[in-house]
VOKEVEX-73688 format. One record per residue (C-alpha): residue number from 1; chain; x, y negated, z negated. Coordinates in Angstrom, 1 decimal, m for minus. Layout:
VOKEVEX-73688
REC  nr kette      x      y      z
REC NUM     A      X      Y      Z
...
***
This chain:
VOKEVEX-73688
REC  nr kette      x      y      z
REC   1     A   m2.4   m0.7    1.9
REC   2     A   m0.4   m3.7   m0.2
REC   3     A    1.2   m0.2    0.3
REC   4     A   m0.4    1.8   m0.9
REC   5     A    2.5    0.1   m2.4
REC   6     A    2.3   m1.5   m5.7
REC   7     A   m1.2   m2.9   m5.6
REC   8     A   m0.9   m5.1   m8.7
REC   9     A   m3.3   m7.9   m9.1
REC  10     A   m3.4  m10.6  m11.8
REC  11     A   m6.9   m9.4  m12.5
REC  12     A   m8.1   m6.0  m12.8
REC  13     A   m6.5   m5.4  m12.2
REC  14     A   m0.7   m0.2   m5.1
REC  15     A   12.5   19.0   11.5
REC  16     A   11.2   19.5   14.3
REC  17     A   10.4   23.0   15.4
REC  18     A   13.0   24.3   17.8
REC  19     A   11.2   25.9   20.8
REC  20     A   12.9   28.8   22.5
REC  21     A   14.2   28.3   26.0
REC  22     A   12.4   31.3   27.3
REC  23     A    9.6   30.2   29.6
REC  24     A    7.1   32.7   28.3
REC  25     A    7.5   31.5   24.7
REC  26     A    7.4   27.9   25.7
REC  27     A    4.1   28.5   27.6
REC  28     A    2.5   30.3   24.8
REC  29     A    3.5   27.7   22.2
REC  30     A    2.2   24.9   24.5
REC  31     A   m1.1   26.7   24.9
REC  32     A   m1.5   27.2   21.2
REC  33     A   m0.7   23.5   20.6
REC  34     A   m3.2   22.3   23.1
REC  35     A   m5.9   24.7   21.7
REC  36     A   m5.2   23.5   18.1
REC  37     A   m5.4   19.8   19.0
REC  38     A   m8.4   20.2   21.2
REC  39     A  m10.2   22.0   18.4
REC  40     A   m9.8   19.0   16.1
REC  41     A   m9.1   15.9   18.1
REC  42     A  m12.4   14.1   19.0
REC  43     A  m13.0   12.0   22.0
REC  44     A  m12.5    8.3   21.2
REC  45     A  m15.2    6.2   19.6
REC  46     A  m17.9    8.8   18.8
REC  47     A  m20.0    9.7   15.8
REC  48     A  m19.3   13.2   14.4
REC  49     A  m22.2   15.4   13.6
REC  50     A  m22.6   15.5    9.8
REC  51     A  m21.7   19.0    8.5
REC  52     A  m19.4   19.8   11.4
REC  53     A  m15.7   20.5   10.9
REC  54     A  m14.8   17.1   12.2
REC  55     A  m17.3   15.4    9.8
REC  56     A  m15.4   16.9    6.9
REC  57     A  m12.1   15.2    7.8
REC  58     A  m12.9   11.9    6.1
REC  59     A  m16.1   11.1    7.9
REC  60     A  m18.9    9.3    6.1
REC  61     A  m22.4    8.7    7.3
REC  62     A  m22.7    5.8    9.8
REC  63     A  m19.0    5.8   10.7
REC  64     A  m17.5    6.1   14.2
REC  65     A  m14.4    8.1   14.8
REC  66     A  m11.9    6.3   17.1
REC  67     A   m8.8    7.4   19.0
REC  68     A   m6.4    5.1   17.1
REC  69     A   m6.1    3.2   13.9
REC  70     A   m8.5    0.3   13.5
REC  71     A   m6.4   m2.1   11.4
REC  72     A   m7.9   m5.2    9.9
REC  73     A   m6.3   m8.2    8.2
REC  74     A   m8.4   m9.3    5.2
REC  75     A   m7.2  m12.4    3.4
REC  76     A   m8.1  m14.1    0.2
REC  77     A   m8.5  m17.9    0.2
REC  78     A   m8.5  m18.8   m3.5
REC  79     A   m9.3  m22.5   m2.8
REC  80     A  m12.5  m21.5   m0.9
REC  81     A  m13.4  m18.6   m3.1
REC  82     A  m13.7  m16.4    0.0
REC  83     A  m12.4  m13.1    1.4
REC  84     A  m12.4  m13.0    5.2
REC  85     A  m11.2  m10.4    7.7
REC  86     A   m9.3  m11.0   10.9
REC  87     A   m9.5   m8.4   13.7
REC  88     A   m6.1   m8.2   15.3
REC  89     A   m7.6   m6.8   18.5
REC  90     A   m9.6   m9.9   19.2
REC  91     A   m7.8  m12.3   16.9
REC  92     A  m11.1  m13.5   15.6
REC  93     A  m12.5  m13.6   12.1
REC  94     A  m15.4  m11.3   11.3
REC  95     A  m16.7  m10.4    7.9
REC  96     A  m16.5  m12.9    5.1
REC  97     A  m17.7  m12.7    1.5
REC  98     A  m18.2  m15.7   m0.8
REC  99     A  m16.7  m15.0   m4.3
REC 100     A  m16.4  m18.3   m6.2
REC 101     A  m13.5  m18.1   m8.6
REC 102     A  m11.7  m15.3   m6.7
REC 103     A   m8.1  m15.4   m7.8
REC 104     A   m6.4  m12.2   m6.7
REC 105     A   m6.9   m9.1   m4.5
REC 106     A   m5.6   m5.6   m4.2
REC 107     A   m6.4   m2.8   m1.7
REC 108     A   m6.1    1.0   m1.3
REC 109     A   m6.0    1.0    2.5
REC 110     A   m9.8    0.7    2.9
REC 111     A  m11.3   m1.0   m0.1
REC 112     A  m10.5   m4.5   m1.5
REC 113     A  m10.6   m5.1   m5.2
REC 114     A  m11.1   m8.8   m5.9
REC 115     A  m11.0  m10.4   m9.3
REC 116     A  m12.8  m13.6  m10.2
REC 117     A  m10.9  m15.4  m13.0
REC 118     A  m14.0  m17.5  m13.9
REC 119     A  m16.2  m14.5  m14.6
REC 120     A  m13.7  m11.7  m15.4
REC 121     A  m15.5   m9.5  m12.8
REC 122     A  m14.0   m7.1  m10.3
REC 123     A  m15.8   m7.0   m7.0
REC 124     A  m15.3   m4.3   m4.3
REC 125     A  m15.4   m4.8   m0.6
REC 126     A  m15.5   m2.0    2.0
REC 127     A  m13.4   m3.3    5.0
REC 128     A  m14.9   m0.5    7.1
REC 129     A  m11.6    0.8    8.5
REC 130     A   m9.7    3.8    7.3
REC 131     A   m7.3    6.7    8.3
REC 132     A   m7.4   10.3    7.0
REC 133     A   m4.4   12.6    7.4
REC 134     A   m5.2   16.1    8.5
REC 135     A   m2.3   18.4    8.8
REC 136     A    0.0   17.2   11.5
REC 137     A   m2.3   14.5   12.8
REC 138     A   m4.7   11.8   11.6
REC 139     A   m8.4   10.9   12.0
REC 140     A   m9.4    7.2   12.4
REC 141     A  m12.8    5.7   11.4
REC 142     A  m14.6    2.4   11.7
REC 143     A  m17.9    1.2   10.2
REC 144     A  m19.4   m2.1    9.3
REC 145     A  m17.7   m4.0    6.5
REC 146     A  m19.8   m4.8    3.4
REC 147     A  m19.5   m6.0   m0.2
REC 148     A  m20.7   m3.2   m2.5
REC 149     A  m23.5   m4.1   m4.9
REC 150     A  m22.5   m4.7   m8.5
REC 151     A  m19.2   m5.2  m10.1
REC 152     A  m17.0   m4.1  m13.0
REC 153     A  m16.0   m6.0  m16.2
REC 154     A  m12.4   m5.0  m16.6
REC 155     A   m9.3   m6.8  m17.8
REC 156     A   m6.1   m7.8  m16.0
REC 157     A   m3.8   m5.0  m14.9
REC 158     A   m3.2   m3.0  m11.8
REC 159     A   m5.1   m1.1   m9.1
REC 160     A   m3.9    2.0   m7.1
REC 161     A   m5.6    4.5   m4.9
REC 162     A   m4.8    7.7   m2.9
REC 163     A   m7.8    8.1   m0.7
REC 164     A   m9.6   10.3   m3.3
REC 165     A   m9.5    8.3   m6.5
REC 166     A   m8.9    4.7   m7.5
REC 167     A   m7.1    4.1  m10.9
REC 168     A   m7.6    0.7  m12.6
REC 169     A   m5.3    0.1  m15.6
REC 170     A   m6.1   m2.7  m18.1
REC 171     A   m3.1   m4.2  m19.8
REC 172     A   m4.9   m5.6  m22.8
REC 173     A   m6.6   m2.4  m23.8
REC 174     A   m4.3    0.2  m22.2
REC 175     A   m7.3    2.0  m20.8
REC 176     A   m7.4    3.6  m17.3
REC 177     A  m10.7    3.7  m15.4
REC 178     A  m11.0    6.2  m12.6
REC 179     A  m13.3    5.6   m9.6
REC 180     A  m14.2    8.3   m7.1
REC 181     A  m13.8    7.3   m3.4
REC 182     A  m16.8    9.6   m2.7
REC 183     A  m18.9    7.3   m4.9
REC 184     A  m17.5    4.2   m3.2
REC 185     A  m18.2    5.7    0.2
REC 186     A  m21.8    6.0   m0.9
REC 187     A  m21.9    2.4   m2.0
REC 188     A  m21.8    3.1   m5.7
REC 189     A  m19.5    1.4   m8.2
REC 190     A  m19.3    3.6  m11.3
REC 191     A  m16.5    4.8  m13.5
REC 192     A  m16.0    8.5  m13.2
REC 193     A  m13.6    8.9  m16.2
REC 194     A  m11.7    6.8  m18.6
REC 195     A   m8.3    7.6  m20.2
REC 196     A   m7.2    5.7  m23.3
REC 197     A   m3.7    4.5  m23.9
REC 198     A   m1.6    1.9  m25.7
REC 199     A   m1.9   m1.8  m24.6
REC 200     A    1.1   m2.7  m22.3
REC 201     A    2.2   m4.0  m18.9
REC 202     A    1.6   m0.6  m17.3
REC 203     A    0.3    1.3  m14.3
REC 204     A   m1.9    4.2  m13.4
REC 205     A   m1.4    6.0  m10.0
REC 206     A   m3.6    8.8   m8.5
REC 207     A   m1.4   11.4   m6.8
REC 208     A   m2.3   14.9   m5.5
REC 209     A   m5.0   15.6   m8.1
REC 210     A   m3.0   14.0  m10.9
REC 211     A   m3.2   10.6  m12.5
REC 212     A    0.2    9.2  m13.4
REC 213     A   m0.1    6.8  m16.3
REC 214     A    2.7    4.8  m18.0
REC 215     A    3.1    4.7  m21.8
REC 216     A    5.5    4.3  m24.8
REC 217     A    6.0    0.5  m24.3
REC 218     A    9.1   m1.2  m25.7
REC 219     A    9.4   m4.6  m27.3
REC 220     A    9.0   m6.2  m23.9
REC 221     A    5.6   m4.5  m23.5
REC 222     A    7.0   m2.6  m20.5
REC 223     A    6.5    1.2  m20.4
REC 224     A    9.3    3.7  m20.7
REC 225     A    7.5    7.0  m20.0
REC 226     A    5.0    8.6  m17.6
REC 227     A    2.3   11.2  m18.4
REC 228     A    0.3   13.1  m15.9
REC 229     A   m3.5   13.7  m16.4
REC 230     A   m6.0   15.6  m14.2
REC 231     A   m8.6   13.7  m12.3
REC 232     A  m11.1   14.2  m15.2
REC 233     A   m8.7   12.5  m17.6
REC 234     A   m7.6   15.7  m19.4
REC 235     A   m4.6   18.1  m19.4
REC 236     A   m2.0   15.5  m20.4
REC 237     A    1.6   16.4  m19.6
REC 238     A    4.6   14.1  m20.3
REC 239     A    7.2   13.9  m17.6
REC 240     A   10.7   14.8  m18.7
REC 241     A   12.6   11.9  m17.1
REC 242     A   12.2    8.5  m18.8
REC 243     A   12.0    5.1  m17.0
REC 244     A   13.1    2.3  m19.2
REC 245     A   11.3   m1.0  m18.6
REC 246     A    9.2    0.4  m15.8
REC 247     A    8.0   m2.2  m13.2
REC 248     A    6.4   m1.5   m9.8
REC 249     A    5.5    1.6   m7.9
REC 250     A    4.8    2.9   m4.4
REC 251     A    3.4    6.1   m3.0
REC 252     A    5.4    7.8   m0.2
REC 253     A    5.4   11.1    1.7
REC 254     A    8.1   12.3   m0.7
REC 255     A    6.4   11.4   m4.0
REC 256     A    5.6    8.3   m6.1
REC 257     A    8.5    6.0   m6.9
REC 258     A    8.8    3.8  m10.0
REC 259     A   11.2    0.9  m10.6
REC 260     A   13.3    1.4  m13.8
REC 261     A   16.0   m0.7  m15.4
REC 262     A   18.5    2.1  m14.7
REC 263     A   17.3    3.1  m11.2
REC 264     A   14.4    4.5   m9.4
REC 265     A   12.3    7.4  m10.7
REC 266     A   10.8    9.7   m8.1
REC 267     A    7.8   11.9   m9.1
REC 268     A    7.0   14.7   m6.7
REC 269     A    4.6   17.6   m6.3
REC 270     A    5.5   20.0   m3.5
REC 271     A    4.4   23.3   m5.0
REC 272     A    1.7   22.4   m7.5
REC 273     A    4.0   21.4  m10.3
REC 274     A    5.3   17.9  m10.9
REC 275     A    9.0   17.1  m10.9
REC 276     A   10.8   13.9  m11.8
REC 277     A   14.3   12.8  m10.7
REC 278     A   16.2    9.6  m11.1
REC 279     A   18.1    7.7   m8.3
REC 280     A   20.6    5.4  m10.2
REC 281     A   21.6    2.0   m8.9
REC 282     A   24.8    2.3   m7.0
REC 283     A   26.3   m0.9   m8.4
REC 284     A   25.4   m3.6  m10.9
REC 285     A   22.7   m5.8   m9.4
REC 286     A   19.3   m7.2  m10.1
REC 287     A   16.8   m4.4  m11.0
REC 288     A   13.8   m3.4   m8.9
REC 289     A   10.5   m4.9  m10.0
REC 290     A    8.2   m4.1   m7.1
REC 291     A    8.3   m2.1   m3.8
REC 292     A    7.1   m2.9   m0.3
REC 293     A    6.9   m0.7    2.8
REC 294     A    4.7    0.6    5.6
REC 295     A    1.9    2.8    4.2
REC 296     A    3.0    6.4    4.3
REC 297     A    6.6    5.6    5.0
REC 298     A    9.4    7.0    2.8
REC 299     A   11.7    4.0    3.3
REC 300     A   11.1    1.0    1.0
REC 301     A   12.6   m2.3    0.1
REC 302     A   12.6   m4.4   m3.0
REC 303     A   13.8   m7.9   m3.8
REC 304     A   17.0   m7.9   m5.8
REC 305     A   16.6  m11.2   m7.6
REC 306     A   18.1  m14.1   m5.6
REC 307     A   20.9  m12.0   m4.2
REC 308     A   19.2   m9.9   m1.6
REC 309     A   17.4   m6.6   m1.0
REC 310     A   17.4   m3.1   m2.1
REC 311     A   16.7   m0.5    0.6
REC 312     A   15.5    2.9   m0.6
REC 313     A   15.3    6.0    1.5
REC 314     A   13.4    8.5   m0.6
REC 315     A   13.9   11.5    1.7
REC 316     A   17.7   11.2    1.3
REC 317     A   17.7    9.7   m2.2
REC 318     A   19.8    6.8   m1.0
REC 319     A   19.6    3.4   m2.6
REC 320     A   21.5    0.6   m0.8
REC 321     A   22.0   m3.1   m1.7
REC 322     A   21.9   m5.7    1.2
REC 323     A   23.0   m9.3    0.5
REC 324     A   20.8  m12.1    2.0
REC 325     A   21.8  m15.5    3.2
REC 326     A   19.4  m17.1    0.8
REC 327     A   17.0  m16.1   m2.0
REC 328     A   14.1  m14.1   m0.5
REC 329     A   10.4  m14.6   m1.4
REC 330     A    8.9  m11.5    0.2
REC 331     A   10.2   m8.3    2.0
REC 332     A    9.0   m5.1    3.7
REC 333     A   10.1   m2.4    6.1
REC 334     A    8.5   m0.1    8.6
REC 335     A   11.1    2.6    8.1
REC 336     A   12.2    5.1   10.7
REC 337     A   15.3    3.3   11.5
REC 338     A   13.7   m0.1   12.0
REC 339     A   14.9   m3.3   10.3
REC 340     A   14.2   m4.3    6.8
REC 341     A   12.4   m7.7    6.8
REC 342     A   12.7  m10.5    4.3
REC 343     A   11.4  m14.0    4.4
REC 344     A   13.5  m16.6    2.6
REC 345     A   12.2  m19.4    0.5
REC 346     A   13.1  m21.8    3.3
REC 347     A   10.5  m20.0    5.5
REC 348     A   13.1  m18.2    7.6
REC 349     A   12.4  m14.6    8.5
REC 350     A   15.4  m12.2    8.5
REC 351     A   15.8   m8.7   10.0
REC 352     A   18.4   m6.6    8.2
REC 353     A   20.1   m3.6    9.8
REC 354     A   19.6   m0.9    7.2
REC 355     A   22.8    1.0    8.3
REC 356     A   25.2   m1.9    8.0
REC 357     A   23.2   m4.1    5.6
REC 358     A   23.8   m7.2    7.8
REC 359     A   21.4   m9.7    9.2
REC 360     A   20.8   m8.9   12.9
REC 361     A   18.3  m11.6   13.7
REC 362     A   16.4  m14.5   12.1
REC 363     A   13.6  m17.0   12.9
REC 364     A   12.4  m20.1   11.1
REC 365     A    8.6  m19.5   11.0
REC 366     A    7.1  m20.8    7.8
REC 367     A    7.3  m23.9    5.6
REC 368     A    9.3  m23.6    2.4
REC 369     A    7.8  m21.5   m0.4
REC 370     A    7.0  m22.9   m3.8
REC 371     A    7.7  m21.0   m7.0
REC 372     A    4.8  m18.8   m7.9
REC 373     A    3.2  m19.0   m4.4
REC 374     A    5.1  m16.5   m2.2
REC 375     A    4.2  m15.8    1.4
REC 376     A    2.6  m12.5    2.4
REC 377     A    4.6  m10.1    4.6
REC 378     A    3.1   m6.9    5.8
REC 379     A    4.2   m4.3    8.4
REC 380     A    2.7   m1.4   10.4
REC 381     A    4.1    0.9   13.0
REC 382     A    4.4   m1.8   15.7
REC 383     A    3.9   m5.3   14.2
REC 384     A    4.5   m7.4   11.1
REC 385     A    2.1  m10.0    9.8
REC 386     A    3.3  m13.1    8.0
REC 387     A    1.3  m15.8    6.2
REC 388     A    1.9  m18.7    3.9
REC 389     A   m0.5  m19.8    1.1
REC 390     A   m0.3  m23.4    2.1
REC 391     A   m1.2  m22.8    5.8
REC 392     A   m4.2  m21.5    7.7
REC 393     A   m2.4  m19.2   10.1
REC 394     A   m1.3  m15.6   10.3
REC 395     A    1.7  m14.9   12.5
REC 396     A    2.0  m11.5   14.3
REC 397     A    5.7  m10.6   14.6
REC 398     A    7.3   m8.1   17.0
REC 399     A   10.0   m7.0   14.7
REC 400     A   11.6   m4.9   17.4
REC 401     A   12.1   m7.9   19.6
REC 402     A   14.3  m10.2   17.6
REC 403     A   11.4  m11.3   15.4
REC 404     A    9.4  m12.8   18.3
REC 405     A    6.1  m14.4   17.3
REC 406     A    3.7  m12.4   19.5
REC 407     A    0.5  m14.2   18.4
REC 408     A   m0.7  m16.7   15.8
REC 409     A   m4.2  m16.3   14.4
REC 410     A   m6.0  m19.4   13.0
REC 411     A   m7.9  m18.9    9.8
REC 412     A  m10.8  m20.8    8.3
REC 413     A   m9.0  m21.0    4.9
REC 414     A   m5.6  m20.9    3.4
REC 415     A   m4.2  m17.4    3.1
REC 416     A   m3.5  m17.0   m0.7
REC 417     A   m3.1  m13.3   m0.2
REC 418     A   m3.0  m11.1    2.9
REC 419     A   m3.7   m7.3    3.3
REC 420     A   m3.9   m4.8    6.1
REC 421     A   m6.4   m2.0    6.0
REC 422     A   m7.3    0.9    8.3
REC 423     A   m3.8    2.4    8.4
***
């Protein structure tokens, strides 16, 4: 999910338990674990029975539950006016939708939200792959991809989703439109609720039954505050901590983070009530304007102007600057101790050690990037995917093996934007 990171489009617009050493306790715990998993974990590639306990864990009619995530690589080719999906398992293109005038794309991990500049319409595509977290494990589903019938007439802004709702913020009006994932799963495009607000360059983010919406714009039209609403658009509550000149957000396991001119604002809800804390910049440097990370991870990176990268570990509230050999055009990280990745404007991909902040490997892979046409760089638990808007290729990178190019997928159109869904 453009992580469920900051899914901004220039359209409509993202402790382990310590087991005792006693054998009897170990055996009992193992038996309980096996029983619990067996009660929930389905056999690979089967269709749950509607109404069953398994069917409730994110299943929708017609879907097949699988044993692992079914990731897909949809890409927008603005020149062709098409959205096409590449299946990493086969390396082949599958579903393709013709959307003349398509100019930008966002995703929520399953659905694509594609804006056509010529008509001002927002189109929605179900990629047919998604993951649902359920306690200490996950359920993975796959169904046929399709373009949903109808569209929405909404202005430029941002799109963000959390698996239950999708929030679309319009900059020109300041209005937030909420869509229900249940409606989308049924093939319906309809606005479930609207929340008015002041026009500005803002965001709206669904989070644990709340909708976090920016407000109080300054002279630069950037917001400075965040208010929380319920999923029906009511019960407004202003968060205590401000966020001057807010830009960019990402959803993590430890809350939603927002980029501020004076640091990173973390909004969390662990016990039913929202809290907000600020992580200040450790030293003077370019501010954060957007976040990139692996969906679900609590480690993120952000470009720090032309100087390098910010690396943020939300769990430990640690923000670290890492200098780069050249100005970077895109960045991301898988977290969990893996390298932070950045692709320079020269087309060189760099891996940064997040402990030392130094470059540990590099590979020249892409042509040079032009201003305003950055490459796409995405990451999951095992691979990274890299594309350039002037080429018709997607590179699969083994970021744990000195940035080795594992495979290269040929595409039928130039990859203006790349996403990964199903995670």
